[in-house]
Backbone as CSV, one residue per row, in Angstrom:
resi,resn,N_x,N_y,N_z,CA_x,CA_y,CA_z,C_x,C_y,C_z
1,MET,-85.953,-58.270,20.194,-84.415,-58.481,20.415,-84.145,-59.880,20.339
2,ALA,-85.372,-60.610,20.506,-85.020,-62.026,20.631,-84.701,-62.641,19.257
3,ILE,-85.255,-62.180,18.218,-85.402,-62.149,16.889,-83.753,-61.939,16.318
4,PHE,-83.394,-60.562,16.495,-82.039,-60.278,16.436,-80.873,-61.211,17.096
5,GLY,-81.063,-61.514,17.999,-80.054,-62.939,18.589,-80.088,-64.069,17.537
6,ILE,-81.361,-64.219,17.361,-81.423,-65.824,16.845,-80.798,-65.621,15.123
7,LEU,-81.041,-64.216,14.685,-80.528,-64.198,13.478,-79.026,-63.976,13.661
8,PHE,-78.452,-63.538,14.443,-77.038,-63.127,14.840,-76.536,-64.556,14.966
9,GLU,-77.159,-65.356,15.645,-76.506,-66.719,15.771,-76.464,-67.658,14.635
10,ILE,-77.479,-67.349,13.955,-77.461,-68.010,12.389,-76.339,-67.379,11.526
11,ILE,-76.067,-66.258,11.700,-75.082,-65.856,10.777,-73.624,-66.207,11.151
12,ILE,-73.393,-65.821,12.302,-72.175,-66.582,13.137,-71.956,-67.785,13.152
13,SER,-73.129,-68.702,13.049,-73.042,-69.979,13.038,-72.699,-70.562,11.913
14,SER,-73.230,-70.035,10.504,-72.829,-70.356,9.213,-71.303,-69.910,8.861
15,ILE,-71.140,-68.745,9.605,-69.552,-68.877,8.985,-68.596,-69.416,9.801
16,VAL,-68.788,-69.666,11.034,-67.852,-70.400,11.860,-68.072,-72.057,11.137
17,GLY,-69.226,-72.386,11.000,-69.469,-73.687,10.226,-68.880,-73.934,9.248
18,ALA,-68.898,-72.645,8.385,-68.428,-73.177,6.827,-66.545,-73.237,7.184
19,LEU,-66.235,-72.195,7.973,-64.913,-72.206,8.168,-64.313,-73.733,8.819
20,LEU,-64.930,-74.232,9.906,-64.701,-75.446,10.313,-65.112,-76.603,9.304
21,LEU,-65.727,-76.618,8.363,-65.946,-77.659,7.529,-64.881,-77.193,6.349
22,ILE,-64.629,-76.249,6.016,-63.360,-76.253,5.183,-62.202,-76.846,5.643
23,ILE,-62.081,-76.519,6.762,-60.736,-77.208,7.509,-60.891,-78.748,7.888
24,HIS,-62.104,-79.259,7.804,-62.303,-81.015,8.247,-61.839,-81.450,7.038
25,PRO,-60.941,-82.729,7.396,-60.440,-83.108,5.897,-61.360,-84.014,5.176
26,THR,-62.489,-84.685,5.707,-63.306,-85.746,4.760,-64.706,-84.791,4.680
27,TRP,-64.854,-83.753,5.502,-66.596,-83.365,5.050,-66.068,-82.341,4.155
28,LYS,-67.377,-82.201,3.131,-67.424,-80.779,2.389,-68.091,-79.780,2.680
29,LEU,-67.787,-78.529,2.054,-68.685,-77.595,2.069,-69.801,-77.496,1.502
30,ASN,-70.820,-77.586,1.889,-72.246,-77.776,1.083,-73.197,-77.144,1.842
31,PHE,-74.346,-76.895,1.473,-75.444,-76.295,1.798,-75.987,-77.556,2.880
32,PHE,-76.027,-78.431,2.575,-76.895,-79.443,3.921,-75.850,-79.463,5.152
33,ASN,-74.550,-79.580,4.796,-73.820,-79.856,6.237,-73.634,-78.081,6.785
34,VAL,-73.707,-77.351,6.093,-74.007,-75.552,6.866,-75.019,-75.453,7.509
35,ILE,-76.323,-76.295,6.958,-77.497,-76.496,7.710,-77.518,-77.339,9.037
36,ALA,-76.995,-78.438,8.766,-76.994,-79.403,9.726,-75.990,-78.742,11.015
37,PHE,-75.005,-77.968,10.615,-74.099,-77.134,11.556,-74.868,-76.149,12.389
38,ASN,-75.816,-75.507,11.599,-76.556,-74.322,12.100,-77.770,-75.210,13.316
39,ILE,-78.161,-76.106,13.035,-79.175,-76.777,13.573,-78.664,-77.279,14.893
40,GLY,-77.427,-78.124,14.812,-77.023,-78.963,15.983,-76.221,-77.785,16.910
41,SER,-75.922,-76.358,16.524,-75.351,-75.384,17.485,-76.423,-74.807,18.047
42,PHE,-77.501,-74.480,17.537,-78.650,-73.650,17.737,-79.519,-74.702,19.287
43,VAL,-79.543,-76.062,18.931,-80.244,-77.032,19.550,-79.218,-77.162,20.987
44,PHE,-77.808,-76.985,20.821,-77.144,-77.207,21.871,-76.861,-75.629,22.568
45,LEU,-77.049,-74.418,21.996,-76.811,-73.026,22.724,-78.193,-73.350,23.312
46,ILE,-79.625,-73.490,22.937,-80.683,-73.696,23.828,-80.644,-74.450,24.846
47,THR,-80.019,-75.719,24.948,-80.164,-76.414,26.068,-78.938,-75.919,26.913
48,THR,-77.888,-75.300,26.663,-76.860,-74.683,27.692,-77.430,-73.392,28.479
49,SER,-78.470,-73.006,27.889,-79.264,-71.427,28.591,-79.709,-72.012,30.018
50,PHE,-79.836,-73.545,30.147,-80.622,-73.815,31.418,-79.247,-74.011,32.542
51,PHE,-77.803,-74.285,31.850,-76.914,-74.069,32.857,-76.012,-72.927,33.001
52,MET,-76.619,-71.430,32.832,-76.112,-70.349,32.880,-76.054,-70.257,34.464
53,SER,-76.872,-70.696,35.176,-76.894,-70.723,36.273,-75.356,-70.730,37.058
54,LEU,-74.552,-71.575,36.162,-73.290,-71.786,37.053,-72.434,-70.945,37.016
55,PHE,-72.616,-69.998,35.932,-71.571,-68.804,36.000,-72.313,-67.254,36.418
56,MET,-73.667,-67.440,36.665,-74.255,-66.230,37.533,-74.442,-66.201,38.866
57,ASP,-74.557,-64.857,39.721,-74.951,-65.169,40.669,-76.363,-65.062,41.018
58,GLU,-76.976,-64.636,42.341,-78.314,-64.536,42.530,-78.949,-63.699,41.722
59,SER,-78.372,-62.665,41.618,-78.995,-61.523,40.735,-79.023,-61.816,39.235
60,LYS,-78.509,-62.921,38.638,-78.624,-63.057,37.388,-77.515,-62.345,36.327
61,LYS,-76.183,-61.839,37.206,-75.434,-61.294,36.288,-73.812,-61.968,36.653
62,LEU,-73.139,-61.416,35.939,-71.735,-61.803,35.522,-70.841,-60.741,36.302
63,ASN,-70.250,-60.985,37.290,-69.340,-59.891,38.343,-68.089,-59.820,37.853
64,SER,-67.203,-60.639,37.464,-65.981,-60.544,37.227,-65.582,-61.048,35.732
65,THR,-64.326,-60.290,35.263,-64.159,-60.656,33.764,-63.743,-62.024,33.818
66,PHE,-63.165,-62.763,34.950,-63.192,-64.323,34.727,-64.240,-65.291,34.630
67,GLU,-65.540,-64.344,35.053,-66.682,-65.094,35.027,-67.150,-65.020,33.327
68,VAL,-67.165,-63.657,32.888,-67.567,-63.503,31.561,-66.686,-64.028,30.607
69,ILE,-65.538,-64.140,30.743,-64.614,-65.132,29.601,-64.826,-66.510,29.654
70,SER,-65.019,-67.078,30.877,-65.185,-68.407,31.242,-66.622,-68.792,30.460
71,TYR,-67.707,-67.857,30.760,-69.099,-68.263,30.151,-69.045,-68.137,28.643
72,LEU,-68.129,-67.148,27.996,-68.124,-67.071,26.806,-67.203,-68.158,26.171
73,THR,-66.574,-68.879,26.564,-65.584,-69.934,26.422,-66.438,-70.923,26.200
74,PHE,-67.318,-71.382,27.440,-68.194,-72.285,27.450,-69.131,-72.356,26.395
75,LEU,-69.654,-71.195,26.100,-70.499,-71.143,24.870,-70.046,-71.493,23.557
76,PHE,-68.916,-71.014,23.353,-68.337,-71.322,22.078,-67.514,-72.942,22.147
77,ILE,-67.041,-73.384,23.027,-67.226,-74.857,23.030,-68.596,-75.647,22.780
78,VAL,-69.711,-75.376,23.365,-70.939,-75.996,23.416,-71.275,-75.915,21.772
79,PHE,-71.009,-74.556,21.358,-71.452,-74.044,20.074,-70.742,-74.801,18.906
80,VAL,-69.425,-75.098,19.136,-68.783,-75.925,18.158,-68.950,-77.208,18.002
81,THR,-69.151,-77.886,19.419,-69.602,-79.482,19.689,-71.076,-79.710,19.009
82,GLY,-71.643,-78.878,19.178,-73.126,-78.964,18.758,-73.455,-78.933,17.311
83,GLY,-72.589,-77.857,16.875,-72.583,-78.237,15.168,-71.735,-79.388,14.571
84,TYR,-70.755,-79.676,15.300,-69.927,-80.715,14.927,-71.051,-82.071,15.226
85,LEU,-71.347,-82.149,16.125,-72.570,-83.113,16.228,-73.526,-83.266,15.475
86,GLY,-74.329,-82.281,15.125,-75.466,-82.033,14.223,-74.702,-82.527,12.792
87,VAL,-73.578,-82.013,12.111,-73.287,-82.566,11.103,-72.880,-84.185,10.901
88,ILE,-72.413,-84.620,12.116,-72.071,-86.193,12.160,-73.443,-86.714,11.979
89,PHE,-74.425,-86.427,12.653,-75.768,-86.965,12.742,-76.488,-86.959,11.782
90,GLY,-76.347,-85.554,10.973,-77.322,-85.568,9.572,-76.374,-86.234,8.611
91,ILE,-74.964,-86.432,8.536,-74.424,-87.290,7.561,-74.956,-88.853,7.754
92,LYS,-75.155,-89.245,8.938,-75.229,-90.674,9.288,-76.971,-90.879,8.854
93,LYS,-77.805,-90.133,9.430,-78.994,-89.876,9.071,-79.477,-89.659,7.832
94,TRP,-79.048,-89.043,7.189,-79.837,-88.691,5.894,-79.185,-88.789,4.795
95,ARG,-77.710,-89.200,4.860,-76.786,-89.436,3.902,-76.173,-90.613,3.835
96,LYS,-76.646,-91.515,2.963,-76.302,-92.802,3.072,-75.799,-93.069,1.299
């Protein structure tokens, strides 16, 4: 089941990353930028797994609609931020 989650994250990250790279005025949509977006978003999503307890109760469940929506919003913001930072780091570090 974990492999399905990782594959799902890679597919969604590639789609969202491609859309955001198309929208960004100076970045180009290429294989390197999409991979950098995927790596950045994956690393940030893994690190946020430690903060899941902010939204969950003692039994590790989300009890209300507000908690579910706020948790998913938080994950999306982290996902996009991590992807953008991954592209910025990739461009500065490996593209000169």
